TORGUTI-266894 format. One record per residue: residue in three letters; y, x, z of N, C-alpha, C in turn; residue number from 1. Coordinates in nm, 2 decimals. Layout:
! residues N
PT|Ala|Y|X|Z|Y|X|Z|Y|X|Z|NUM
...
//
This chain:
! residues 218
PT|Unk|-0.02|17.11|3.98|-0.13|17.05|4.10|-0.01|17.02|4.23|1
PT|Unk|0.05|17.09|4.25|0.14|17.09|4.40|0.29|16.97|4.38|2
PT|Unk|0.34|16.97|4.23|0.42|16.89|4.22|0.37|16.76|4.19|3
PT|Unk|0.24|16.74|4.16|0.19|16.60|4.13|0.14|16.56|4.35|4
PT|Unk|0.10|16.62|4.39|0.09|16.67|4.49|0.20|16.55|4.60|5
PT|Unk|0.33|16.68|4.59|0.45|16.61|4.64|0.50|16.47|4.62|6
PT|Unk|0.49|16.50|4.48|0.49|16.33|4.47|0.44|16.20|4.45|7
PT|Unk|0.33|16.26|4.47|0.25|16.11|4.56|0.27|16.11|4.70|8
PT|Unk|0.31|16.22|4.77|0.34|16.21|4.92|0.48|16.12|4.89|9
PT|Unk|0.59|16.16|4.85|0.70|16.08|4.88|0.69|15.97|4.80|10
PT|Unk|0.57|15.96|4.70|0.52|15.74|4.74|0.52|15.68|4.82|11
PT|Unk|0.41|15.76|4.86|0.35|15.71|5.00|0.45|15.71|5.13|12
PT|Unk|0.57|15.78|5.14|0.64|15.76|5.24|0.75|15.67|5.20|13
PT|Unk|0.76|15.64|5.06|0.85|15.59|5.00|0.82|15.42|5.03|14
PT|Unk|0.69|15.34|4.99|0.65|15.22|5.03|0.56|15.20|5.17|15
PT|Unk|0.59|15.28|5.23|0.52|15.27|5.41|0.59|15.14|5.43|16
PT|Unk|0.71|15.23|5.46|0.86|15.12|5.49|0.85|14.99|5.44|17
PT|Unk|0.75|14.97|5.32|0.78|14.81|5.28|0.69|14.74|5.31|18
PT|Unk|0.58|14.79|5.33|0.42|14.74|5.39|0.44|14.74|5.46|19
PT|Unk|0.50|14.81|5.61|0.54|14.82|5.79|0.62|14.69|5.79|20
PT|Unk|0.73|14.67|5.63|0.83|14.56|5.69|0.75|14.40|5.64|21
PT|Unk|0.68|14.41|5.57|0.61|14.32|5.54|0.49|14.24|5.64|22
PT|Unk|0.43|14.35|5.69|0.38|14.31|5.83|0.45|14.23|5.90|23
PT|Unk|0.59|14.32|6.00|0.58|14.26|6.06|0.72|14.13|6.04|24
PT|Unk|0.70|14.10|5.88|0.79|14.02|5.85|0.64|13.86|5.90|25
PT|Unk|0.49|13.89|5.88|0.44|13.84|5.88|0.42|13.82|6.03|26
PT|Unk|0.43|13.88|6.15|0.36|13.89|6.27|0.48|13.80|6.28|27
PT|Unk|0.62|13.80|6.25|0.72|13.74|6.31|0.78|13.56|6.26|28
PT|Unk|0.72|13.54|6.11|0.72|13.40|6.08|0.58|13.36|6.20|29
PT|Unk|0.43|13.41|6.24|0.34|13.36|6.23|0.40|13.31|6.50|30
PT|Unk|0.50|13.41|6.49|0.51|13.36|6.63|0.63|13.27|6.59|31
PT|Unk|0.74|13.27|6.51|0.81|13.18|6.50|0.72|13.02|6.52|32
PT|Unk|0.66|13.00|6.35|0.51|12.86|6.37|0.51|12.86|6.48|33
PT|Unk|0.46|12.92|6.63|0.35|12.91|6.77|0.44|12.85|6.77|34
PT|Unk|0.55|12.92|6.79|0.72|12.84|6.87|0.71|12.75|6.88|35
PT|Unk|0.77|12.71|6.75|0.80|12.56|6.70|0.68|12.49|6.75|36
PT|Unk|0.51|12.50|6.71|0.43|12.44|6.81|0.46|12.38|6.93|37
PT|Unk|0.47|12.49|6.99|0.53|12.49|7.10|0.68|12.38|7.18|38
PT|Unk|0.75|12.41|7.08|0.90|12.29|7.10|0.82|12.19|7.08|39
PT|Unk|0.79|12.20|6.98|0.77|12.02|6.92|0.73|11.91|7.03|40
PT|Unk|0.59|11.99|7.09|0.52|11.95|7.24|0.58|11.92|7.34|41
PT|Unk|0.69|11.99|7.34|0.78|12.00|7.48|0.89|11.87|7.45|42
PT|Unk|0.92|11.85|7.30|1.03|11.73|7.30|0.93|11.65|7.28|43
PT|Unk|0.79|11.62|7.20|0.71|11.48|7.23|0.72|11.40|7.40|44
PT|Unk|0.69|11.53|7.45|0.65|11.48|7.62|0.79|11.41|7.70|45
PT|Unk|0.88|11.54|7.63|1.01|11.46|7.66|1.06|11.32|7.66|46
PT|Unk|1.02|11.29|7.55|1.02|11.16|7.46|0.97|11.07|7.54|47
PT|Unk|0.85|11.08|7.52|0.69|11.01|7.54|0.65|10.99|7.64|48
PT|Unk|0.62|11.11|7.69|0.59|11.17|7.83|0.43|11.25|7.78|49
PT|Unk|0.33|11.31|7.87|0.23|11.39|7.88|0.11|11.29|7.77|50
PT|Unk|0.09|11.16|7.81|0.04|11.14|7.72|0.02|11.10|7.62|51
PT|Unk|0.13|11.10|7.55|0.14|11.06|7.42|0.11|11.16|7.33|52
PT|Unk|0.08|11.30|7.43|0.10|11.44|7.32|-0.02|11.44|7.25|53
PT|Unk|-0.01|11.47|7.10|-0.13|11.48|6.98|-0.12|11.53|6.93|54
PT|Unk|-0.24|11.65|6.83|-0.18|11.77|6.75|-0.10|11.67|6.56|55
PT|Unk|-0.16|11.55|6.60|-0.10|11.50|6.51|0.05|11.45|6.50|56
PT|Unk|0.09|11.43|6.63|0.24|11.39|6.63|0.31|11.56|6.59|57
PT|Unk|0.25|11.63|6.68|0.30|11.76|6.67|0.35|11.82|6.52|58
PT|Unk|0.18|11.80|6.45|0.26|11.83|6.23|0.34|11.72|6.21|59
PT|Unk|0.37|11.62|6.27|0.41|11.49|6.22|0.59|11.55|6.22|60
PT|Unk|0.60|11.57|6.34|0.74|11.65|6.39|0.74|11.81|6.34|61
PT|Unk|0.69|11.86|6.33|0.76|11.98|6.22|0.71|11.99|6.12|62
PT|Unk|0.70|11.91|6.07|0.63|11.92|5.94|0.56|11.94|5.86|63
PT|Unk|0.46|12.00|5.93|0.32|12.07|5.90|0.16|11.99|5.88|64
PT|Unk|0.08|12.04|5.79|0.02|11.98|5.79|-0.10|12.00|5.93|65
PT|Unk|-0.22|11.94|6.00|-0.28|11.91|6.12|-0.34|12.08|6.10|66
PT|Unk|-0.40|12.13|5.97|-0.51|12.24|6.01|-0.40|12.38|6.02|67
PT|Unk|-0.27|12.34|5.96|-0.16|12.47|6.03|-0.17|12.48|6.16|68
PT|Unk|-0.16|12.39|6.24|-0.17|12.37|6.38|-0.28|12.44|6.42|69
PT|Unk|-0.36|12.38|6.35|-0.54|12.44|6.45|-0.55|12.60|6.39|70
PT|Unk|-0.46|12.64|6.31|-0.47|12.81|6.28|-0.39|12.87|6.40|71
PT|Unk|-0.34|12.76|6.45|-0.26|12.89|6.59|-0.32|12.81|6.72|72
PT|Unk|-0.36|12.71|6.74|-0.48|12.67|6.89|-0.55|12.55|6.84|73
PT|Unk|-0.65|12.62|6.96|-0.78|12.56|6.86|-0.81|12.37|6.92|74
PT|Unk|-0.67|12.35|6.98|-0.71|12.25|7.05|-0.58|12.17|7.10|75
PT|Unk|-0.55|12.08|7.14|-0.43|12.05|7.22|-0.46|12.07|7.36|76
PT|Unk|-0.60|12.11|7.47|-0.60|12.17|7.60|-0.56|12.32|7.56|77
PT|Unk|-0.54|12.37|7.47|-0.46|12.50|7.47|-0.34|12.55|7.45|78
PT|Unk|-0.28|12.48|7.40|-0.16|12.41|7.34|-0.09|12.39|7.58|79
PT|Unk|-0.19|12.29|7.61|-0.17|12.28|7.69|-0.18|12.37|7.82|80
PT|Unk|-0.22|12.44|7.85|-0.26|12.59|7.87|-0.14|12.70|7.83|81
PT|Unk|-0.12|12.70|7.69|-0.02|12.78|7.71|0.14|12.78|7.77|82
PT|Unk|0.13|12.65|7.76|0.29|12.58|7.87|0.25|12.56|7.98|83
PT|Unk|0.17|12.52|8.01|0.12|12.57|8.16|0.16|12.73|8.21|84
PT|Unk|0.13|12.84|8.08|0.11|12.94|8.12|0.29|12.99|8.14|85
PT|Unk|0.34|12.95|8.08|0.48|12.95|8.01|0.59|12.87|8.17|86
PT|Unk|0.57|12.75|8.21|0.64|12.71|8.31|0.60|12.77|8.43|87
PT|Unk|0.47|12.84|8.47|0.37|12.91|8.60|0.54|13.04|8.55|88
PT|Unk|0.55|13.12|8.40|0.67|13.18|8.39|0.79|13.22|8.41|89
PT|Unk|0.82|13.04|8.41|0.96|13.03|8.45|0.95|13.04|8.60|90
PT|Unk|0.89|12.95|8.63|0.91|12.94|8.80|0.93|13.13|8.87|91
PT|Unk|0.81|13.15|8.88|0.84|13.30|8.87|1.00|13.39|8.88|92
PT|Unk|1.02|13.39|8.77|1.15|13.45|8.74|1.28|13.34|8.87|93
PT|Unk|1.24|13.28|8.88|1.37|13.18|8.94|1.34|13.21|9.05|94
PT|Unk|1.15|13.24|9.10|1.20|13.26|9.28|1.25|13.44|9.24|95
PT|Unk|1.24|13.53|9.17|1.24|13.64|9.16|1.43|13.64|9.20|96
PT|Unk|1.46|13.56|9.14|1.65|13.51|9.13|1.68|13.53|9.28|97
PT|Unk|1.58|13.40|9.32|1.65|13.35|9.43|1.64|13.46|9.55|98
PT|Unk|1.50|13.53|9.56|1.51|13.71|9.64|1.57|13.75|9.64|99
PT|Unk|1.64|13.77|9.55|1.74|13.92|9.51|1.88|13.82|9.57|100
PT|Unk|1.93|13.73|9.57|2.05|13.72|9.62|2.07|13.73|9.77|101
PT|Unk|1.97|13.73|9.84|1.99|13.74|10.02|1.85|13.87|10.07|102
PT|Unk|1.91|13.93|10.18|1.91|14.06|10.24|1.77|14.04|10.33|103
PT|Unk|1.81|13.91|10.38|1.72|13.87|10.49|1.63|13.76|10.43|104
PT|Unk|1.48|13.85|10.50|1.36|13.78|10.47|1.37|13.60|10.51|105
PT|Unk|1.38|13.54|10.57|1.44|13.45|10.63|1.52|13.36|10.52|106
PT|Unk|1.65|13.39|10.49|1.73|13.38|10.39|1.62|13.39|10.30|107
PT|Unk|1.57|13.49|10.23|1.51|13.50|10.11|1.43|13.34|10.10|108
PT|Unk|1.31|13.33|10.18|1.21|13.24|10.19|1.26|13.08|10.20|109
PT|Unk|1.40|13.09|10.21|1.45|12.98|10.22|1.52|12.92|10.05|110
PT|Unk|1.57|13.05|10.01|1.62|13.01|9.91|1.50|12.99|9.82|111
PT|Unk|1.41|13.06|9.83|1.26|13.04|9.74|1.27|12.90|9.71|112
PT|Unk|1.23|12.82|9.80|1.14|12.72|9.83|1.27|12.65|9.79|113
PT|Unk|1.39|12.65|9.81|1.50|12.57|9.75|1.50|12.61|9.56|114
PT|Unk|1.45|12.72|9.54|1.47|12.75|9.38|1.34|12.64|9.36|115
PT|Unk|1.23|12.69|9.40|1.07|12.57|9.35|1.13|12.45|9.38|116
PT|Unk|1.19|12.40|9.44|1.26|12.24|9.44|1.30|12.21|9.36|117
PT|Unk|1.39|12.33|9.30|1.56|12.29|9.17|1.44|12.30|9.05|118
PT|Unk|1.39|12.39|9.01|1.24|12.42|8.93|1.19|12.30|8.89|119
PT|Unk|1.13|12.23|8.94|1.06|12.13|8.95|1.14|11.99|8.88|120
PT|Unk|1.19|11.97|8.88|1.34|11.84|8.89|1.39|11.89|8.75|121
PT|Unk|1.44|12.04|8.72|1.50|12.11|8.60|1.42|12.12|8.51|122
PT|Unk|1.24|12.13|8.55|1.18|12.15|8.39|1.01|12.08|8.52|123
PT|Unk|1.05|11.95|8.52|0.99|11.80|8.52|0.87|11.81|8.44|124
PT|Unk|0.90|11.81|8.31|0.77|11.85|8.23|0.66|11.97|8.27|125
PT|Unk|0.73|12.05|8.28|0.64|12.14|8.34|0.58|12.15|8.41|126
PT|Unk|0.63|12.12|8.52|0.59|12.09|8.63|0.47|12.01|8.67|127
PT|Unk|0.48|11.86|8.64|0.37|11.80|8.60|0.28|11.84|8.57|128
PT|Unk|0.25|11.90|8.41|0.18|11.96|8.39|0.14|12.11|8.50|129
PT|Unk|0.15|12.18|8.51|0.11|12.25|8.64|0.06|12.22|8.75|130
PT|Unk|0.10|12.07|8.81|0.04|12.06|8.88|-0.02|11.89|8.87|131
PT|Unk|-0.03|11.85|8.83|-0.09|11.80|8.77|-0.06|11.63|8.87|132
PT|Unk|0.10|11.65|8.83|0.16|11.52|8.84|0.17|11.38|8.71|133
PT|Unk|0.09|11.33|8.72|0.13|11.18|8.67|0.06|11.25|8.52|134
PT|Unk|-0.04|11.36|8.47|-0.04|11.44|8.42|-0.20|11.51|8.46|135
PT|Unk|-0.35|11.51|8.40|-0.42|11.56|8.37|-0.40|11.66|8.36|136
PT|Unk|-0.41|11.76|8.42|-0.35|11.94|8.44|-0.46|11.98|8.40|137
PT|Unk|-0.46|12.03|8.33|-0.53|12.12|8.23|-0.61|12.26|8.31|138
PT|Unk|-0.72|12.30|8.23|-0.86|12.40|8.35|-0.77|12.61|8.33|139
PT|Unk|-0.70|12.64|8.39|-0.69|12.73|8.29|-0.77|12.83|8.39|140
PT|Unk|-0.77|12.96|8.30|-0.89|13.05|8.30|-0.84|13.11|8.41|141
PT|Unk|-0.91|13.17|8.54|-0.89|13.26|8.64|-0.85|13.37|8.62|142
PT|Unk|-0.82|13.40|8.55|-0.79|13.56|8.47|-0.63|13.56|8.44|143
PT|Unk|-0.60|13.45|8.38|-0.41|13.42|8.39|-0.37|13.47|8.50|144
PT|Unk|-0.29|13.62|8.49|-0.24|13.65|8.62|-0.05|13.56|8.66|145
PT|Unk|0.00|13.52|8.58|0.08|13.41|8.60|0.09|13.31|8.67|146
PT|Unk|-0.03|13.27|8.70|-0.08|13.13|8.80|-0.09|13.21|8.92|147
PT|Unk|-0.12|13.32|8.95|-0.09|13.39|9.07|0.07|13.42|9.16|148
PT|Unk|0.13|13.47|9.02|0.28|13.54|9.06|0.38|13.43|9.15|149
PT|Unk|0.35|13.33|9.12|0.47|13.27|9.23|0.43|13.25|9.38|150
PT|Unk|0.31|13.23|9.40|0.24|13.25|9.52|0.24|13.40|9.58|151
PT|Unk|0.23|13.45|9.54|0.23|13.65|9.55|0.36|13.69|9.57|152
PT|Unk|0.49|13.60|9.53|0.60|13.60|9.55|0.60|13.60|9.73|153
PT|Unk|0.61|13.43|9.72|0.66|13.40|9.80|0.56|13.45|9.95|154
PT|Unk|0.50|13.50|9.91|0.40|13.52|10.08|0.43|13.64|10.09|155
PT|Unk|0.45|13.76|10.01|0.52|13.91|10.03|0.66|13.83|10.11|156
PT|Unk|0.72|13.73|10.16|0.87|13.76|10.16|0.78|13.68|10.30|157
PT|Unk|0.69|13.59|10.37|0.62|13.53|10.44|0.61|13.68|10.55|158
PT|Unk|0.54|13.75|10.47|0.47|13.87|10.51|0.59|13.93|10.62|159
PT|Unk|0.68|13.96|10.52|0.81|14.03|10.60|0.86|13.92|10.69|160
PT|Unk|0.86|13.81|10.69|0.96|13.76|10.81|0.84|13.77|10.93|161
PT|Unk|0.71|13.79|10.91|0.60|13.75|11.02|0.58|13.91|11.03|162
PT|Unk|0.62|14.01|11.00|0.55|14.15|10.99|0.56|14.20|11.16|163
PT|Unk|0.66|14.17|11.29|0.60|14.21|11.39|0.51|14.12|11.43|164
PT|Unk|0.44|14.03|11.35|0.30|14.00|11.43|0.20|14.02|11.40|165
PT|Unk|0.23|14.13|11.25|0.13|14.21|11.20|-0.04|14.06|11.15|166
PT|Unk|0.08|13.99|11.06|-0.01|13.87|11.03|-0.16|13.91|10.93|167
PT|Unk|-0.29|13.91|11.00|-0.36|13.87|10.83|-0.36|13.79|10.72|168
PT|Unk|-0.42|13.86|10.63|-0.39|13.73|10.47|-0.40|13.61|10.49|169
PT|Unk|-0.54|13.58|10.56|-0.60|13.42|10.60|-0.45|13.34|10.67|170
PT|Unk|-0.34|13.40|10.80|-0.24|13.37|10.85|-0.14|13.35|10.80|171
PT|Unk|-0.11|13.44|10.64|-0.01|13.40|10.53|-0.06|13.30|10.45|172
PT|Unk|-0.18|13.31|10.41|-0.23|13.20|10.34|-0.19|13.03|10.41|173
PT|Unk|-0.23|13.01|10.50|-0.18|12.92|10.58|-0.05|12.89|10.63|174
PT|Unk|0.01|12.95|10.61|0.20|12.92|10.62|0.25|12.94|10.45|175
PT|Unk|0.22|12.97|10.42|0.22|12.94|10.23|0.21|12.79|10.21|176
PT|Unk|0.10|12.75|10.27|0.02|12.60|10.20|0.05|12.49|10.29|177
PT|Unk|0.15|12.57|10.41|0.26|12.46|10.51|0.35|12.46|10.43|178
PT|Unk|0.45|12.55|10.39|0.51|12.55|10.33|0.54|12.40|10.20|179
PT|Unk|0.39|12.46|10.11|0.36|12.41|9.97|0.35|12.25|10.00|180
PT|Unk|0.23|12.20|10.10|0.28|12.10|10.11|0.38|12.02|10.14|181
PT|Unk|0.43|12.02|10.18|0.55|12.00|10.22|0.68|11.98|10.10|182
PT|Unk|0.69|12.05|10.05|0.80|12.05|9.92|0.73|12.02|9.78|183
PT|Unk|0.60|12.05|9.79|0.53|11.97|9.70|0.49|11.85|9.69|184
PT|Unk|0.49|11.76|9.83|0.48|11.64|9.90|0.62|11.55|9.81|185
PT|Unk|0.69|11.63|9.88|0.85|11.60|9.87|0.85|11.51|9.74|186
PT|Unk|0.83|11.64|9.64|0.85|11.65|9.49|0.80|11.55|9.42|187
PT|Unk|0.64|11.56|9.45|0.59|11.41|9.40|0.60|11.30|9.43|188
PT|Unk|0.69|11.24|9.56|0.67|11.13|9.59|0.85|11.10|9.52|189
PT|Unk|0.92|11.19|9.51|1.01|11.17|9.41|0.98|11.11|9.25|190
PT|Unk|0.90|11.25|9.24|0.87|11.19|9.05|0.77|11.10|9.03|191
PT|Unk|0.67|11.04|9.11|0.59|10.96|9.10|0.68|10.79|9.09|192
PT|Unk|0.72|10.78|9.26|0.80|10.63|9.31|0.94|10.66|9.25|193
PT|Unk|1.03|10.59|9.32|1.14|10.56|9.33|1.22|10.66|9.34|194
PT|Unk|1.20|10.71|9.43|1.25|10.84|9.49|1.32|10.83|9.59|195
PT|Unk|1.44|10.92|9.67|1.47|10.90|9.75|1.63|11.00|9.69|196
PT|Unk|1.79|10.95|9.79|1.90|11.02|9.73|1.88|11.16|9.71|197
PT|Unk|1.99|11.20|9.68|2.01|11.30|9.67|2.00|11.42|9.84|198
PT|Unk|2.07|11.31|9.87|2.16|11.36|10.06|1.98|11.37|10.14|199
PT|Unk|1.91|11.26|10.15|1.83|11.24|10.21|1.69|11.31|10.17|200
PT|Unk|1.65|11.33|10.07|1.60|11.45|10.02|1.68|11.62|10.04|201
PT|Unk|1.78|11.66|10.01|1.78|11.77|10.06|1.82|11.81|10.23|202
PT|Unk|1.80|11.66|10.29|1.85|11.70|10.49|1.64|11.72|10.49|203
PT|Unk|1.63|11.62|10.44|1.47|11.65|10.44|1.36|11.79|10.44|204
PT|Unk|1.43|11.84|10.28|1.42|11.97|10.24|1.39|12.05|10.37|205
PT|Unk|1.55|12.09|10.34|1.59|12.17|10.46|1.59|12.19|10.63|206
PT|Unk|1.56|12.08|10.63|1.48|12.05|10.81|1.38|12.10|10.77|207
PT|Unk|1.28|12.06|10.71|1.12|12.11|10.70|1.11|12.27|10.68|208
PT|Unk|1.20|12.29|10.59|1.17|12.45|10.53|1.21|12.51|10.65|209
PT|Unk|1.38|12.50|10.74|1.39|12.53|10.84|1.30|12.56|10.99|210
PT|Unk|1.26|12.39|10.93|1.21|12.37|11.08|1.04|12.50|11.10|211
PT|Unk|0.98|12.55|10.94|0.86|12.60|10.95|0.89|12.73|10.91|212
PT|Unk|1.03|12.79|10.89|1.08|12.94|10.94|1.08|12.92|11.04|213
PT|Unk|1.15|12.88|11.16|1.15|12.93|11.30|1.02|12.92|11.35|214
PT|Unk|0.90|12.84|11.29|0.79|12.86|11.36|0.74|12.99|11.37|215
PT|Unk|0.75|13.02|11.23|0.68|13.17|11.19|0.72|13.30|11.24|216
PT|Unk|0.87|13.26|11.24|0.91|13.37|11.33|0.91|13.36|11.48|217
PT|Unk|0.87|13.30|11.57|0.83|13.28|11.67|0.68|13.30|11.71|218
//
């Protein structure tokens, strides 16, 4: 009886890694498929624009059947929401890296808005989706924390720049949207219209950011 119990236990132990390995493999394959779907969506958008994106085109590009796509995403809006979330994650990482390059809060703030500007053109398709530039912006759930992170990062530095004034949250938000209005406006002009030269853009951007920083420090 003892030997049988031990053998059964050893058999269970020996088989368990195989079961766990199989489950891990299934999870990995599902994640790879999900990633392939999102990458295919990005490729279509880069080649043809957001308006051209469809579930059928995604399925054709990665040679899956449409029903498989729907196993991972309920509809196109679900794909857009996930891509929007990822765009905000990339932007937040860029802002955090820019902040770490400087010790002085004013320099951090300038670097972060320049990083925002660079993100808008390095990841133009993401930016268009996130902020509704030339595309109908999908409705994201308010509970999604990634959407709030860029503003929180920038606002924390604005507060540090203004710490001697002991600003209220309302003042911080006002200053944030002052920055955002200028930078986003200039980005939109360049994406939607013919755009300005790099030299003029850089001069406008630095003048605007520098002017706002000086105003909030005074």
